N, C-alpha and C positions, 0 to 999 in steps of 0.2 A: 140308158146313159144318164138319165136324170138322177138316177140313184148314185151314180158315181160322181156326178157333179155335186150332188147334195152332200155326199160323203166328203168330197173335197172341200166344199164350203164349210162343212162342220169341222173338218180337220183344220182348215185355215182359221176358223173361228176359235177352235180349241187352242191352236198354236198362238193366235193373237192374245187369247186369254192368258196363256202361260207366259207369253212374252210380256204382257202387261203386268202380270203378277211379279215377274222377275224384275221388271223396271221399277215397280213399286218397292220391292225389296232392296234393290240396288240404291234407289233414291233414299230409302229409310237408312240403309247402311251408310250411305254417303253423308246424310244429315247427322247420324250418330257420330261418324268419324270427324266431321266438322266441329260438332259440339265438343268431342273429346279433345281435338286439337286446340279449340278455343280455351277449354279448361286447362290444358297443359300449358298453353301460352300464358294464361293469366297466373297459373301456379309459378311458372318460370319467372315472370316479371315480378311477382311478389317475392320470390326467393332472391332475385337479383337486388331488389330494393332492400331486403333484409341484409344481404351481404354488403351492400354499399354502406348501410348504416353502421354495420359492425366494423367495417374498414375505417370509416370516419371516426368512430369511437376509439378504436385502437390507435389511430393516428393522433388524436387529441391526447390520449393517455401517454403516448410516447413523448409528445411535445412537453407535457407537464413534467414527466419524469426527467427528461433532459434538462429542463429549466431548474428543477429541484437539485439535480446533480451539479449543475453549473454553479448554483448558489452555494451548495455545500463546499465545492472546490474553492471558491473565492473566500468563504468563511474560514476554511482550514488554512489557506495561505496567509490570511490576515492574522489568525491566532498564532500561527507558527512564527511569523515575523515579529509579533509582539513578544512572544516567548523568547526569541533570540535576543531581542533588544533588552529585555529585563532579566535574562538568565543570570547574568553576573551580579545583579543588584544584591542578592542575598549574600553572596560571597564577600562582596565589598563591604557590606554592612558588618559582617563578622570580622573583617580584617581591621576595621577602624579602631577597635580597642587595642589591637596589637601596635598600631602606629602610635596611639596615645602612650602606651607603655614605653616604646622606644624614645619618644620625645622626653618623657620624664627621666629616662635613663641618661639621655644626652645632657640634660640640665644638671643631673646629679653628678655626672662626670666632671663638669666644669668646676665645681666647688669641692669635690670629694678628695680627701687625703688618704682614705683607706681604700686601696685598690681591690682588696679582697671582697668588700661589700659590693663594689661596682661589678666585679666579675660575677658574683652571686646573683645580682639583679639581672644582668645580661643572660646568664644561664636560665633564669626563671622565664624570661621573655622568650628565649629560644625554645624551651620545652613547651611553653604555651602555644607557640607558633607550630611546632611539630604536631602537637595534639590537635590543633585546628585543622591542619592538613589531613591527618588521619581520619577525622570526623567527616571530611569531605571526600574520602576515598583515595587520597594521594598517599602513596607509600614509597619509601626509598628502596631502590634495587640493591639487594645484598650482593656484595662483590668479594668480600674477604675470603681468600683461598678457595674460590669457586671455580669450576670449569668455565673456560671462556665460551660464551654462548652469544652468537650474533643476534639472537632475538632480543637480548637485553644489554649487551656490551658493544662498545665501539673501541677497537684496539687503536691506540695512538702510537704505540711503540712495542717492539719485541726485544727482549733482552735475554741473555743466557740465564737459565734457571739456576738459582743457588743450590737447589737439591733436585734429585731425580723426581720426587713426588710433585714438585711445582711445575713440571713441564706441561704446557697446555692450559695452565691455570692462571688466574689473575694474581699478579704479584703486588700491584699498587693501583689505587684508584685516584685519578687526578681531578675528576669531577663526578659527583654523585648523579645517578640516574633515577628517574621517578616513573611510577605507573599511576594512572588514574583509572580506578575500577578495572584493574588487570590489563589495561591497554598502556603501552609504553608511550609516555609523552616526552621523555628525554632519555636518551641512551647514556649509560654510564661510560665515561672515558677512562680506559684502563690500560695498564701496562701488562703484557702477557709474557710469561716465561716460555723459552723454547729449548 
């Protein structure tokens, strides 16, 4: 029996040894896992810090960009309002010589005995004025014997057409129309044949 007890003791001792080794291995594995978890946690917190910094930088960049855009908008509005205020200045500066010509013509009419020379002077001023308008993109709308077109003409009356070819066409123009750079600024008032 002793042998069997001895064997049992040896068996228990071996089992204890094995258990002890397993405990040591489990403890080592647990320590390794704890170290891995700590490394992962430190990696995660470092990554979180990097992302926070990146988010803050992006937010700051956004704020700067927004401020730059707001300044740009304000500057453009200011420039636009200044442009609108001074847009007509150039045109008025170019009209002033025409006004001077008209004043000289009016003075000449007071003392003139030759109406032909006065008429000639007024014609010169008129041609100069038409030339000025053409230089600034203003053109008269042609109406003579043209088809009635609502894009350019405003019918103020309809009368029976004197000939068959004049039906639906402009017979008379009571007020000239004008375009500015191909945009109608005043419609021609016309009489249309029907």
